[in-house]
N, C-alpha and C positions, 0 to 999 in steps of 0.2 A: 329595483335600482339597476343601473347598467353595470357592465363589467369594468374593472380597472383598466386604464389606458396605458399601454406600454409601447416603447419603440425598441426594435431589435435591429442592431446596426449591420447585420449580415444574415444571410440564410445559414442556419445551423442544422445539424441532422435532426430527422423527424423524432428521434427519441426525446428531444427537448421541445422542439417547435410545436409538436402536436399538443403537448401539455399546456404550452403557453397560449395557443389558439383556443383551447377548451376553456381556460380560466379567464383569459384577458381579451380585451379589445386591442389586438396587436397590429401594429404597422411594421412591416419588415422591409428593410432596404435590400433590394434584390440584385443590385449591381455586383459584379465581381470585385470592383475596386471599392475601398472604404468610402462612406459618405463624407463629403466635405464638412468642415466644422460648422458652417452656417446651416447646413441641412440638419445636423444633429440638434443644434440650438432651436431650429424651427420645429422639428418633429417632437422634441422632448419638452417643449415649452409648457405644454399642459399634460404631460405624462406623469403617471404615478410611479412607473418603473422603467428601467432601462437595462437592456442586455447589451454589453459593450464587448469589444475585442481589444487586443493590445494596440491596434492602430488608432484607437479613439482616446483622446486626452480628456479625461473627466476631472476637471479642476473646479476650484471655487467659483470662478466666473460662470461656468456652465451651470453649476448648482444654483447660483443666485438667479440665473435667467430662467430656471425651471422650478418655480415655487411649490409645485405639487409633488416633486420628486421625493420618493421615500426609500427606494432601494435601487442599487446598481449591482447587477450580476455580471461579473466579468468572465467571459468564456475563455479562460486561460488559467494556468497555475500561477503565472507571473502576474504582478499587479503594479509594475512601475508606471503604468499609464493612469493610475488612480491616485488622487490626493486624498488619502485616507483621513488624516487629521481634519481636513476641510469637511469631509463627509460626516465625521463624528461630531464636530462642533455644530453641525446643522441638523443632527438627528437622522442622517441618511445612512441606512445600512448598506454594507458592501460585502461582496463575497467573491470567491474564486473557485476553481475546479481542481483541487489538489488530489494527489494519491493515485488516481486512475491512470495517469499517463507515465508513471514512474518507470515501469518495466519496459513499456514501448519505447520511451525515450532512450533508455539504456541500451536496448537492442539496436537502435539506430546509431547511437554514438559509437558502439562497437563496430557496427557496419561501416561507418565512416573511417574508423581506425583501420579496419582491414582493407578497405578500398584504397585508402591513401597509401598504406604501407606497400601493397602489392600492385599499385598503379593500374587498377582494374579499368577505370574510365579511360585512361590514356590508351590502354590496350584495345578497348572497344573502338575508340576513335581511330586508332591506327588501322584496324581492319576495315572500318567503314570508308576510310580514305584510300583504300586499295594499296596500302603500303606493305601488306604481309606477303612477302615473296618466298620466304623460307624460314626454317627454324634457325635461330641465331643464339650462340652462347652468351652474347653480351646484350641481348635485346631486353629492354625495359626491366632492368634489374631493380628490385625493390629491397625492402628490409624485412627481416623475420619478425613475426609477432610472438611465436612460441619462445618461452624462456627469456623474453625481453622484460624490461622494467617499465611498468606503467606508473606514471605520477599523476595523482588526482589533486586538483585544486578545488577543495570543497568535498566534504564527506557527508552530505545530506542523503536523502533517500535515493536519488539517482546515482550519486557517487558510490554508495554501497552496492547498488545493483551492478555498476560497472566493475567493481572489485570482484563480485561473484562471477561475472562472465570471464574475467581475466584468469581466474583459477583454472578454468578448463583448458587454458593454453599454457599452463605452468608458468605464468608470469609472476614476477616479483612486484608487489604493489606497495608503493609508498604514497603518503598523502600529507597535505597540509590543510588545516582548517583552523579557524579562530577558536573553535571548541574541539579539544582533543577527545576522541572516541575510543577509550580504552576497551570498552565492551566489544566494539567492532574489531579492534586489533586482535583481541583474543579469539573471537569467533571465526574470523576470516584470515588470520595470519598477516595482518597489515602492519606496516611500520610507519610511525609518525616521524616527520622531519620538518625543520623550518622550510619555508617556501624556497629560499635560495638553494638549499640542498636538494629539494625535490627537482627543481629545474636543472641542476647540474647532473643529477644521476639518471633522470628518466630518458628512456628511448621514445616514449609517447607521453605527452602531457595533455590530459583531458580536463576541461574546465567545467565545473558544476557548482557555480556560485550564483546567487541572485545579483541583480544590478542594484548597487547602492552607491552613494558618493565615495565610499571606501574602495569599491571594486571597479569603478570607472577607470578604464585604461590600466587595469591591473597588469596586463601584459603590455609592457612598453619596451623601448629600446634597451634599457638597462637589463631587463629581465630576459629578453630574447638573447642578449649577449651571454647569459649564463648557460644557455642550452647547448646540448651536443650538436655537432654538425650533421649527425644522422637522425636527429630527433624530428618527430612529427607532432604538430599541435592540432588538437581536436576541440572545437567549440560548439556545444549545443545549448549553451546557457543564454546569454544575451550578447548581441553584437558589440555594444560599447564597452564590454569588459576587455576587448582587444583593441589596441591602437592600430588601425588599419595601415597607416603610413609606416609604422615600425615593422609590422608584419610583412608588408611588401618589400621593404629593404632587406629583411632577414631572409626572405625566400629568394630574392634576386641575387643576393650576394653569396648564397650558399651557407649562411650562418646557421640555418636549419634546413632540413631536407624537404619538408612538405607541411601542408596544412589541409584539414578537412573542416569546412565551416557550414553549419546549418543556419547560422545567424550572422548578420553583418551590421556594419555601421557605415553609411545609412542602410536602411532596409525598406524596400528592396534595393539590392546592389545594382547600380546602373550597368547596363550591358557593355558600356565602353570602359568600365573600371579595369585597370590593369590586373587586379586580382582575379577577375573573371577569365582572364586569358593566359594566366600562368599555367604551364603544364603540371607544376607541382603544387597547385592549389585547387582543391576540389570544393566547389561552392554549390550548395543546393538550397531551395527556396523555403527554409523554415518548415520542414516537414517531419521533424523528429517524432511528433505525436500522431502522425497521419496514418493511423490504421483505422479501418472502418469501426471496429469494436470500440477502440479507445475514444475516438471522436464522438461516438454515440453516447458513451458514458459521461463524457464532459458535458454534452448537451443536456443530459438528464440532470446532472448536478446543477447546471446553470438554471434550468427551469425550476427545480425545487428551491434553490436559493431565492429566485425571483418571487415565487408564489408565497413562500414563508414570509418574506419581507412585506409583501402586500397585505398579508394577514396580520401584520404587527407582531410576528414571532421572530425568535432568533433564527439566523440562517444556519442550515446544516453545515455549511463550510463558510462561516462568517469570518471576516477580517476585522470587524469592529462591532461585534454584538453588544459592546458596552454603550453603543449609541442608542439602544433601546431606552426609552424614557426621556430622551433629549429631543424635544421638538417634534419634527415632522413624523417620525416613525410611530408616534402615538396619537397623532391627530385623528379626530373622528373622520371616518370614511363617508363619502357621499355616493358610494356605489354598492 
């Protein structure tokens, strides 16, 4: 019998793609831009498996248009692009790629914090523009990181890694999370506080929450108004956690000093967006996990999730392994 048919919505590192090609009859979308919705519908119509990215909306409509689909392997730790209840009710297994990008993302979040605080990109642009004429005592003054207060919104795995990095700079770390982590408080000297207090006290606010209905526009006008005028916002979570209009007003008015964004709303951020041109707003193109090693590990997990699902087994990093035994995931295979 033939190999299972799968559609991969973008080229991923060889650590995963080689496994997929070896086990599956794989069609890979090779464009740099995501495949349009109609292309995914067409290519996945008779597919047994799908490897998706955050840019691909995998909902009930798509699942119903793809009656053979048994597994969706999301090449990301986030999964707000997946309708997991719809998948579960249809017996479609879904997985993501957690864990391997935790430290890499924390490295990058702290790099954004440092670059924003010390105006590194502004300084590089200043030199490239030919404006560097002499040393100046008032030139590009930033804010200190050492002994500053870091406020974390969310103390999951990445938030904990940020706290660990802050210790090397003798920072005071306070956090808010819907779940208090007293074990982490004791281990790393963290202080829990209500969100309003974190925003009022922090010199740097770093967001590490998933995107949910509750966290959508978590940072809004009212919450920016609580922050210090010298404070810097860092976001490496999801763009819609921050209200862009409110952030723009806060940056333009001097309500806060700066922002470093790896994610935006919308994404990608249009080149003519005012945020992209503010000197005190550093925007980069969603690259927090973009190290060669980490992206390779993500690809390996995505491939193993896909193949396990095609074999009718629980996914190593499954989001709804309880879908096993419900419909498609246990249907007899014809390959």
